C-alpha positions in Angstrom: -9.6 56.9 -4.6 -8.1 53.4 -4.8 -9.8 50.8 -2.6 -7.9 47.7 -3.6 -4.3 47.5 -4.7 -3.3 44.0 -5.9 -1.9 42.8 -9.2 -4.6 40.2 -9.5 -7.4 42.7 -9.4 -7.9 45.8 -11.5 -8.3 49.1 -9.9 -11.9 49.6 -8.8 -13.4 52.3 -11.0 -15.8 54.8 -9.4 -18.1 57.5 -10.9 -16.5 61.0 -11.0 -19.3 63.0 -12.6 -22.9 62.6 -13.7 -24.7 64.8 -16.2 -28.5 64.4 -17.0 -29.4 64.0 -20.7 -32.9 63.0 -21.7 -35.3 60.6 -19.9 -33.3 58.2 -17.8 -30.1 58.7 -19.8 -27.1 60.1 -18.1 -23.5 60.9 -19.2 -21.0 59.5 -16.7 -17.3 60.1 -16.3 -15.4 57.4 -14.4 -12.3 57.8 -12.3 -10.2 56.1 -14.9 -11.1 58.9 -17.3 -13.6 56.9 -19.5 -17.0 58.3 -20.3 -20.3 56.6 -21.2 -23.8 57.5 -21.9 -26.1 55.0 -20.1 -29.9 54.6 -20.0 -30.4 53.9 -16.3 -34.0 52.7 -16.7 -33.0 49.1 -16.7 -31.4 49.5 -13.2 -34.4 51.4 -11.6 -36.3 48.4 -10.2 -37.4 47.6 -6.7 -39.2 49.6 -4.0 -36.4 52.1 -3.3 -36.3 53.1 -7.0 -40.1 53.4 -7.3 -40.3 57.2 -6.6 -37.3 57.8 -8.9 -38.7 55.7 -11.8 -42.2 57.3 -11.5 -41.1 60.9 -11.4 -38.3 62.4 -13.6 -37.9 65.3 -11.1 -36.9 62.8 -8.5 -34.6 61.1 -11.0 -33.0 64.5 -11.7 -31.8 64.7 -8.1 -29.1 62.1 -8.9 -25.6 62.9 -7.6 -22.3 61.2 -7.1 -21.7 60.0 -3.6 -18.2 61.2 -2.8 -17.5 58.3 -0.4 -18.5 55.3 -2.4 -18.3 57.0 -5.8 -21.7 55.6 -6.7 -24.7 57.2 -8.4 -27.1 58.1 -5.5 -30.4 59.8 -4.8 -31.5 61.6 -1.7 -33.9 58.8 -0.7 -30.9 56.4 -0.2 -31.1 54.6 -3.5 -27.8 54.1 -5.3 -26.2 52.1 -8.2 -22.8 50.6 -7.8 -20.1 52.0 -10.1 -19.0 48.5 -11.3 -22.6 47.8 -12.4 -22.5 51.0 -14.6 -18.9 50.5 -15.8 -19.1 46.8 -16.8 -22.7 46.7 -17.8 -23.9 43.1 -18.6 -20.4 41.7 -18.2 -19.2 40.5 -14.8 -16.5 42.4 -13.1 -13.1 40.8 -13.6 -12.8 39.9 -9.9 -16.2 38.2 -10.0 -15.2 35.7 -12.6 -14.4 32.2 -11.3 -10.8 31.3 -11.9 -9.9 27.8 -13.0 -6.9 26.5 -11.1 -5.0 23.6 -12.6 -4.3 21.0 -9.9 -3.1 17.5 -9.8 -5.9 15.0 -9.7 -6.9 14.1 -6.2 -5.5 10.8 -4.9 -7.9 8.0 -4.5 -8.5 7.0 -0.9 -6.8 3.7 0.1 -9.1 0.8 0.4 -9.4 -0.3 4.0 -10.6 -3.7 5.1 -14.0 -3.8 6.6 -14.0 -4.2 10.4 -16.3 -6.8 11.9 -19.2 -5.3 13.9 -18.7 -6.0 17.6 -21.7 -7.3 19.5 -22.6 -5.1 22.4 -22.3 -6.3 25.9 -25.9 -5.1 26.6 -27.3 -7.5 24.0 -25.4 -10.4 25.5 -26.7 -9.6 29.0 -30.3 -9.4 27.7 -30.0 -12.8 26.1 -28.5 -14.3 29.2 -31.3 -12.9 31.4 -33.9 -14.2 29.0 -32.7 -17.9 29.3 
């Protein structure tokens, strides 16, 4: 399933299959055909992952969500495929691009305008005399 088709962005890779190994380690096959063994313990933080992290039987219920192609669990927890695919590196579309541009023009200097006295102040002064 291709979500984005644009020459600037690579195809978004999803998870095709997951196979449990030992502990929190799984063998993943991605939609581009690549395979990786990943220890998921580093990703299992936060309240939604607490039951999964504390019980290997809960962890063993991991499956591939067919819609988002993510790793998911019955309690609603999931891990995005780009997190698993790129690991510690940012996804290519998340890297800030540098665009070379001409330097901005300096604003023209404008002469300062005199501050006009308000009519109200003149009336107050005239009334005070």
